[in-house]
N, C-alpha and C positions, 0 to 999 in steps of 0.2 A: 814556938813553937819553931817563928822564923831560922829560929840557930840551931834546930834540928834537924829542920832541911835543910843549910848551908852542911849541914858534915856529912847527910845521907846522897846530896847531890855530888860534893867530895870521895866521899864510899865510893860512888857508882863513878864517875871517872874513875880512881883505881882503880877497882875491879876492871871496867873496860880496857885498862893499858894491864892491867895485870892478863886479860884473856886474850891481849894481842901479844902476847912476849911468848905465854905458856902456847898459843896455835901459831908461833912463826918456829919455835921450838922441834914443838909436835913434829914440824912440816921436814925441818930438815932431818931430823931421825927418819921421817917413813922415806924422805925420798934418798936421802942420802947416809942413812948409818950412823950420824952424828948426834953425840950425844950429852952436852960440855955437861954437864950437872949429873941428871941421872938418866936414869928409860922412862920414859913417856908412852910407850906404846903397848899396848893391850896383848897381850897376847892371842891372848880369846877370841877377839875379834874377824873376821877375815883381813884382811888388804884393804877392800873399798868400802868396808865399813869405817875402816882407818881411817882412809885419804876424806869422806862423809863426816866425820867427825873432824877431823884438826883445820879441815875449810868450816864449818860450820864456828868451829871457839875461833878461828884467825877473825870471818868475818862478823860477830858478834862483836870484837872488840874495835874492830876498824870502824863499821860503823858506827859504830854512838858516839866512840870518838869523836872520827869527820864531820857528826853529824850537829855533835855539841859546840865545836868551835868552829861552824860554819852557821851554824843558828838555823839549819836546819827544817821547818816543817816537820816539817813526815819524821822524823827522827823516832816519836813514838813509835809511831802506826811499822815501821821498820822495822823496831828490836820489838816488835808485836807481832810479826811474820815468824823472826827472827828467832823469838823465843818458842813462839808454837814447831818452830822446826825440832833445834836444840833437843825441847821435851816432845816430840818423838821420833828424833830417837835414840833419846835414854830412857824410854821404854822399849822401845828394839833391843837397847845393850842387853838393860835389867834381866828386861823377860831368856830372850835366847844364846846369849853369850854369859851375861858374869854365873858369877862359882858366892860371888864373896856371902854371906849370908845377910850385912848393913847391905844389902841395893834394895830392895826394898821401898827402909825405908830416906834410905836417897837419893830417890826417884822420887821421894813422896815432897823432898823438903825442900829438892832441886824447883818442882813444878812449883810451887808455893811460894815460894823464894822468885820466878817465873812472874807469878800471878802479882805479888808483892809486887817489882820493878814497874809492871807493867802501871798496875793503880797506879805513882805515885808519877808516873807518870806524865797518866793525863789527868790528873786532879791535881798539884798540887802546885798550889799561887807561880812557884816559882820556874818549876818544871815548862808552865804555860809560857807561862815571859820569857824564859830564855826558847822557846820555838815557835816564840809570835801567835799563842794558841786563847 
């Protein structure tokens, strides 16, 4: 079980790094129209929604990485707050703006992922030791 926890903790780090890079690239495109790889903006989202989208994605990656490496004891709490904001924004985007047929399933999977990661951050021995809880 310790080995699986180790792997999952590294996957969380990788995911946070991906979120940070994705958010920074999204902001570059949002602010300057620069899309080095592929377009990231969703044309169905209003400008303000798009801004909050990139702000939360960038923040989630940055907060987790900074909290993890600084061993900040409030990292799990901060992540629950970020996940709640991301889930709320995702609900707005899903029910008000998105048009793709798989949007509801994606929304449910995203929320389940937030709950699962939050549970891991608070309950696993590895994360408790990491964050001094």
